[in-house]
N, C-alpha and C positions, 0 to 999 in steps of 0.2 A: 514223775518221769514217765514218758510214754513207753508202753511195752513194745518190744521189738516185734516186727511183723512175722519174720521168718524164723524157724527153728532148724538147727542143723541136726542131721541124723544120717545114718547109712541104711540102705535097704537090701544090700546083698554083698557078698564077699568081694566081688569084682570092683565095687565102688567105694570100699572102705578107705582106700588110699587116695581117692580123688580129692583134690582141693575143693572145699565147699563153696568158694567164691571164684568165679572165672570172669576175668575182664576180657572182653572181646571188642575188637574194633568194629564199630558199626559201619564205617566207611560211607556213611551218608554225607555226601559233600554239600555243605551249605555255603552258597556264595553270598558273601556279605561285603558290599561296597568294593568289589573288585578283588577281594582276597578270599582264600578258602581256609576252612578249619575242619579238623576231623573230630567227630563226636563219638563218644563211647557209650556202650551199654554194659551193665553188670548183670550177671546171672547167678542164681543160687538154687540149690536143691530145696524144695519145699514140699509140703503135703497139700494136695488139693482138697476139694469138698468131700471126696470119696475116700480120703485117707491114703491115696496113692502118691508116690514120690515122683516129682517131675522137675524139669528145669524151668525156672521162671525168671523173667526180667525184673530187676528191682532198681530202685533209685532213679526212677524216671518221673519227673513232675511236670504237670502242665501249668506253667507259670509265665507271667509276663516277662520275667527275666530269663534270657536264653542261657543255656549252659556255656561254659567257656571252652576254648579249644583244647583243654586238657582235663583229665579226669583223675581223681584220687579217691581212695577208699576213705569213707568218713565214718568215724567211730560213734558208738553209742546211739543217742537219740536221733542223730542226723541221718541215719540210715532208714529212718521211719518213712515208709512209703504211703503218703496220704492218699494219693490218687487211687492206688490199688485198694486201700482200706475203704474208701468210699464205695468202690465197685463191689468189693466183697461183702460189705454191710448190706447193700441192696440185694445182692444175689442170695445171701444167706436167708434173708426174709422170704424171698420168692421160692427158694428151694424147699422151704418147710411149710409153705402155705398152700392149701387146697386151691386149685384153679391155676396155679403156676408150676406145680411140680412137674407136670407132664411136658412142659416147654423147655426143660433142661435135660441134657444128655446124661444118662446114667450108665457108665461102662460096666457096672456090676450086674446089670439087669440081664437075665438069661434070655437069649433069643428064642423065638418059637421053634426054629429048627436048631436043636441043641448041638448038631454036628457042625463045627466051625470049619470053614474052608481052610485047606492046608496052607495056602499062601498067607492068610490072615494069622493063623497060628504061628507060622514062622516069623512073620513081621513083628508080632507082639513079643515073642521070645528074643528076637534080635534087639528090640528097643530096650528091653530090660537088661540085657547082657552086652550092651554096646561098648563097654569099657571107657565111657566118657567121650566117645567120638561123635561128631555131628553126622547127620544123615547123608550129607554130601561127601563124606569120607569115601575114598575108592574101595575100601573093604566092604562097604555096604551096597556096592553097585549091583551085585547079583540079587540081593533082597529087593531092591527098588525095581529092577528089571522084571522080577517075578510078579510083583504087584501090578505093574503097568501092563504086562501081558495078559493078566487075568482080571483086569478091572471090570469089564462088562459082566463077568460071571458072578461078581460079588453081590450079596444081598444089600439092601439099603442099610441095615444095621451094621453089617461088616464094613461097608464103606465108611461109615462114621467112626468105627473102631480104628480103622487105619489112620484117619485124620487125627483122632484123639491121641493115639500113641506116638505121633510125631513129637509130642512135648517131652517124651522120655529120652530123646536124643539130646546131646549137648547142642545148643543153638548154633546154627550156621552163622557165619560172619555177616551175611547180608541176605535179605529176602530174595534178591535177584541173582544170587549165586546160580550159575547155569545148571549145575547138577542138582541143586535144590529146587529150582524152578521147574525142572523137568518132571519132578514128582508132584509137587503141590499144585501146579497149574493143570496137570492131567486130572487130579482129584477134584479140583475146582470145576473144570469143564464137565466132568461126570455128574457133579451135583447139579449144575445148570441144566443138563440134559434130562435129569430125572425130576426136577422140582415141580413140573406140571402134574405129576402123579402123586405128589406127597400132600398129606394133610397139613393144616396150619401148625399143629403142635410139633410134628416132625420137622417142619421147616425151621421152627425156632430151635429145635435140638441141633439141627445142622449149623445154624448160626452160632450156637453155643460152642461147638467143637472148633469152629474157625477162630473164634475169639480165644479159645484155649491155647492155640498155637500162634497167636499174635499176628494173624494174617487178615484180619477183618478189613483193613484199609486197602488191601491188595485184591481181595476176593471178588470176582465178578458175580459169584452166587450171592454174596451178601448185598452187593449193590442192587442187583435185580430184585432180590427179596424185599429190600426196603422200598423200592419203587412200587412193587406189587402191593405192599401193605398200605402205602400212601394212597393209592387209588381207591382202596376199600376202607379207608380210615374210618369213615362215618358208620360203617357196618360192623366194626370190631366190638367184641365183648370188652368189658372194662379190663379184665386180666390180660387179654391179648394187646390192648392198647398200651397198658403199662409196660408190658414186655417189649413192645415196639419202641417205646420211648427209651427203655434201657438199652436196646440195640443201637439207637441213635447216639446215646451217650458214649457207648464203647467206640463207635466209629468217629465221634467228635465232629460230625458234619451232617447236614440235611441232604436228602436225595436231590432236591431242587428247590427253587425259590418259593414255589407255591406251597411247600410243606408247612411253612409257618401258618398259613391261613387254614389249612386242613386241620392242623393241631388245635388251633384256636376254636374252630367250629365244633370240634368234638368236645373240648373242655367246657364250652358254654352250656352244654346239655348234661354232661356227666361229672363235672367236678364235685358236685354236691354229694355224690355217692362214694367218694374216695376217703380212705382213712389216712392217718398221718404218714405211714410208711409209703403209701402210694403217692401222696402229695409230694413227699421229699424226693422220690424218684423222678417225678415230672419236673420238679424244680431243678434237680441236678442235671437232668438232660437238657433243659432249656438253657442253663448257664453254660454247660460244656459245648453245646452246639451254637452258642451265641444267638439263640432264638428269643428275640425281645417280644414278649406278649404285649400287644398294643391295647388290649381291652383291660382297663383298670379293675373292672368287676371280677374278671377271672383271677387276676393277681391277688386281689383282696380276699377272695374266697380261699385260695390256696394258702395264703398266710394265716387266715383265721382258723383253718384246719390245724395247722401247726400250733397256733396259740392255744386252741382248746385242749390240745394234748401235751401241754408244756411240761407237765409233771412226769410223763412217761416216755416222751420222745428222747431218743439217744443223742449224744453229742455230735455224732457224725451227720445225722439227719438235720440237726439244728444248723450245722455249718452249711449244708447244702441249701437250706431254706434262706439263710442269711445272705449267701452269695446271690441267690436268685432275687431276693428283695432289693439288694443294692443294684444289681444289673438292670432290673426293670423299673426302678424307682423313678417317680415323677412328682411334680408338685401336687397332683391330684391324690397321690397315695400317702401324703404326709401323715394323715391321721392314723392309718393302719400301721405305718412304719413306727410311729411313736408307741402305738399299742403293742407292737411286736417287741420293742426294746423293753418296755415296762413289764411285759409278761415274763420275759426271761431274766430280768434283773435278779429275782430271788433264786433262780436256778443256776447262777454263775458258779456257786460253790461246788457243783458236781461236774462242771464242764472242764475240758482241757484248755490249754493255751490257744490252740488253733481256732476252735469254735468260739471262744471268748473274743478273740481279735476280730473275727468276722461279724460278730454281733455289733462290735464297736464301729465297724466299717459301714454299717447299713446306711447311716445318714450322710456319708461323705459326698455322694452325688448330688444331693439336694440341699447341702449345707444345713443339715438338721442335727443339732447337738443335743444329746441326752446326757447331761452332765453327771447325774448319779451313776449311770451305767459306765460312762467313760472313766470316772474316778475309780470305780470298782475294778474295771479291767486293768487299769494301770497298776493297781495294787496286786492283782493276780500275776501280772508279768513280773513285777518286782520280786515277788516271792518264788516264782518258778522260771526265772530267766534262763537257767541252764537248759530247760526242756523246750525252749522256743527255737524254732528254726530261724535262719537268717532272714528269710522272707517274712516271717512273723514279726521280727524286730523292725523290718522296713515298714510294714503296714501299721504297727502301733506307733511308730515314730511319725508317720504321716498323720494319723488321727489326732494324736496329742498336740501336735504343732498346728494343725489346721484349726482346731477348736480352742486353742490357747488353754489347754488343761495345765494345771499345776503339776509339772512332771519333771522338774530339774533333777530330782533324785533318780528317777528312772533313766533320764538322759545320760547321766554319768555312769550308771550301772551298765547301760548299753555300751558306752565307750570302753569300760573295763572288760566287758564280755567280748567285744571285737578284738581287743588286744590279747585275749586269753589264747594260749597255745591250742586248746581244744577246738577253737574256731578256725584255725589256720587252713585246714583241708577244706572246710566248707566254703570259706572265702575264696579259695582257689577254684572251687567248682562253680560257684555262683558269684563271681567277682563284681558283676554289675549292680548287685544289691548295695555294695559298700558306698559308692558315691551318693546314692539316693539317701541312705541313712544319714550320712554326714551332712548332706544338704538340709535335711529336716532338722537335724540337731543344731545347725547353724542358725536356724530361725529362732531358737531359744538362746542364742549367743553361747553355745557350747562348741568350742573350737579345738578338737584334739589335733594339734599341729603335726604330730608324727603320722597320723593316719591320713590327714589331708596331703601331706608331703608324699605319702605312698601312692595315693590314687592319682595325683597329678604328675607323678613321675613317668618318664618315657617308657620304662619297662612295663608298667601297669597299663598304660594307654595302648601300647602296641599289642599286648597280650589280649586285652579284653575288648578292644575296639578296632582290631584288624588294621590299625595304622591308617585309617581313612576318616578324615575329619567330618565328612557328611553324616556319619552315623553316631557321632558323639551324643551322649545323652545330655539333656538340658541341665541335669543336676551337676554334671561335671563342669559345665560352663559357669554355673552359679557359684560353685566352689572356688573356681579360679578368680572370679571377680570379688568374691567374699574375702579371699586372701589379700587382694589388693586394697579393698576398702576398709575392712574391719579388723584384721589381725595385725596389731601393732608389732612391728619388729619381725614379721614373718620373713624368713630367708630360705624357705623350702622350695620345692619344685613348682614350676608354673607351666601352663600350656604354651606350646610354641605360638608366637604371635600370629604368624601366617595362618596357622590352623584355627586359632581362636577367632580371627577376623572372619574366616569363612563360616564358622559356626554361628557367629553373631549375626551375620547377614542372613543366614537361614532362619533366624528366630525373630527378627524384627518384623513388624507388620507394616501395612501400607502407610504411606505418608501423604503423597500429593495427588492421588488419583481423584478424578471428579466424582461427585456424588452420583451413585448409580446402583443398580440392583446387586452388584458384586460386593458392595460394602455390607458389613455385618450391622446388626441393630445397634451395637455399642459404638461402632464408628460413625454411624449416622447421628447418634445422640451427641457424640463428641464434637462433631462439626457444627451441630446446632448450638451447643454450648459456646463454641468459639465465636459464632456469629453474635450471640447475645453479649459475650464479654467484649467484643470489639465495639459494640454500641456504647458500652459503659466507659471504655478507655479512650475512645476517640478514633479508632480506625484499625485496619488489619496489620499496620506496622507495630502495633502494641502487644501482639500476642502471637504465639506460634505453637503448633502441635509437633511434639518431638518425642523420640525414644531417649530419655535421659539415661536409663539403665537398660541396655540392650538385652540383658539376660532375662528381663521381665518384659514380655512382648507387648503388653498394653501401653499405649501412648498416654502422655499427659499434656495438659495445656500450660504453657509457660508465659508469664508476663512479668514486667519489671516495675519497680518504683525507685525513685531517687532518694537522696538523703533527707528530703523534706516530706517524703511519703506520697509524692505525686507520681502519676503514671509516666513511664519513660519508654521510648521505643526499644524494641529488642535490638541489641548490637548486631551489626552486620556480620562480624566474625562468628557470633554464636549461631546464626542461621546457617552458616557454611560448615559447621562442624560435621564430620562424618556420622551418619546415622547409626553405624554399627559400633561406635566407640562411646565410652562413658563421657557424659557432658560435664567436664570439670569447669569450675568458675575461676576467673583470673584474679579475684580478690580486689576488684574495683569498688567504686562507691555505690554501685547499683545493688539493690536487693532483688534477687530472683525469687519469684513465687511460683508454686505449682498448684494448679487446680486439679486435684486428684479426684476424678469422677470414677467411683468404684465400679469395677466390672463385677459380674455375677459371682465369680470365683473368689473375690477379694473380701467378702463380708458375709456374715450370717444374717439373713433377712429378718428372722424372728426377733433378733436382739439388736439389729442395727449396730453390729459390732464387727470390727475387722477380724479376718482370719489371720493365721500365722503369716501367710505370705504377704497379706496387706500390711501387717506390722513391720515385716522385714523391708518392704519397699519404702515405707515412711522413714524407718531408721537409717537406711542407706542414703535417702535423699537429704536428710538432715545432716549427715556426716559430710556431704558434699557442699553444704551451705545453703540449700534451698529452704524456703519457708513453705510449709505444706498446708493446704486447705482441703479438707475432705468433705465431699458431698456424696450422698447416697441416692440411688434411683428411687422413684422416677425423677429425672433431672428437670428443674423448672427455673423460670426467670427469677422467682422469689429466692431460691437458693443462691444464685449468683449475686443478687442484690444484697443479701445478708452478708456475704463475704466482702463485697466491695464497700459496704457501709462501715465495716470494722476497720478497713484499711485507709479509706480516703476521707 
C-alpha cells in the first residue's frame, strides 16, 4: 500500500476546528465540444520542507484522461498524489545537495537586517491567524492595502516572505479573483522590476516562492526568468541548468520553440557529468514539457546513467526515466530500451505498482516486448491490485493485451476491482478510464456485461463526454461494435445510432483519393498491393479497398471466390455499402476474402506476431464470415503470389 502523502495536524488554537480538507470550486471553465463543465480542486493542510503548515492543493494529476465534471473525495490510496510526489522527490534531493541549496527559498533564514518591516510582520501574523479565510476575504483588505502601499519600501527578502506566506491563507476560489489578483499581480510586477538587480541564485529563490503559491503559470516574472535563462543556457553551471529544467517541469511548458534545441545543445556537452538524480530530473522535465530529444546519443546516455545506478535509484526516479524512455523511443533506441528493461527486471521487487507499470510501458511505442519483465509486472499487479490507481489499471491492460501476455487471471481481477465499492468514487472522478480498460479487456474476450452496459448508457455518456458525439473516445465506439459482434445475447445499452454514425465517419480513413503526397506510407503500400492483386485476379472489378470494421481505421483489401474457388467480381451492392457501417455478408455462394496487410501498430516486428488489436480484428472479421490472409511488411509481389497459389 502506498503511503499517504499528506498528514493531518493543527498548528494553532484558531485552526483546530477547521476541516482538514476543503473542496473549492476552481471555476476554470473548460469548453468541450460546445458544452462546459466545472472542475474542482481539493486543498489540505500539510507541512512543507521547512516544517511549516500551509494550504496545499492535492489530487491533481497530469494524465491523458481528463477529470470529469464532478469531484468526489477518494479514500485510501487513491488520494495519493503522484505528480506532487515526483516534484517533492526532486526538490528534496536539491534542497539537501551542495550547489542547489542556495537556489531555494528558506523562510527561516535570518535576514541581514534583523529588524523586519512592520507591514511584513503584520502580514505574517495575519496569515497564521487568518481563521481559515482566503486572502481575498474582505476582513483581510486592510492587511493587503498596507502591503501594497509599502511595497517599494520592502527589502528583497521581505518581498519573498510576503509571497511565501500567501500559502498560509486558505486558497482563493480562482487565481483571477479580482481581490486576489490585486495583491499577487502587484507582487509579481515588483519582482519583474527588481529582477535585473538580482543574482541567479536569488532569482531561483523567487521562482521557488511563486511555485509555492501555485502561480507559476500566471507569473510574468517566472516567464521572463525562463526566457532569460534560455538565452544564456549554454553558459549555465550544471546545477543551475538542472534547476532550470526543474522550473520548466513545474511550469509544464517551454518558453518558446527554440528551447528544445538549446536544451539539446547543452546536454550534448554536459550529460556525461550528471548523476542519476540529475538525469531523472532532466528526464522528468522533458516528459512533462513534451520535449522530444531528437539526438539518440543524448537519450542513450541519460538512460545509461539510470541503468548504471539501478541498485540505488529510487522508484520515483525510475518512473520518470521510464516515462522519458517511452516518450523519446524510436527504432534506433531499441537496444538501450531492451537494456533498460533487463537492468531493472531484478529490481522490480522493491518498486511500487506505478513505477513497475511504466517500465512495462517502455516498449509500447516501438512494439518492443520484453516478456520476462511483462510477466513479472503482471504478477506484481495481481498481488497489489488494491494499491493500483485506475490509470495504472488502464496502462497495464493496454500493455498485456498489446503484447498478448498470458493475463486472463489479471483481467478478471481487474473486472472484480472495477466492481468493488472502493473504486466507485475514483471511477466517478476519472470515468473516461473505464471504457478504455473495458476495450482492452475485450481484446482478451473478457466481457463484463454489467460494466459495458454502464459505460454505453445515456447517463454515463452525457456525464463524461458532454453529450457531444465528436469527442467520443474510440474505445467507446469499439465497445459498442463489440457488443454487436461478439457478446451473444447482449441486451444492455448501446450508443445512439445517429451519434455512432457520426463517430464512425470521423474514424474511417480515406478511400478513393488519388495517389498523392497526402497519402500515408501504409495507404501507398495498400494501393500498390491492390494493383498487384488485380493483375492476378483479372482486373479492378475483382477487388476493392474498404473499411469492413469502421472502428478499426485501417482498410483492408477484399476479393471474392465462387463455389469452385475461382475469382469472382465484387458484387455491386457490396461496393455501395456505407463506409461508416460494418460490412455484413448476405450469406450467398461467394466466399469473401480479406488481404490483411498489417499496419505498424498491428504486429510485433521482432516476432512477426500480431498484437492484441491485430488478433481482435481477425477474430471479428471471421465472425462476419470473411476468410483472412495476413501478410507482414515489407509487402511484395511474392507474398501476394503465395496467398493466391493457396487459393486458386
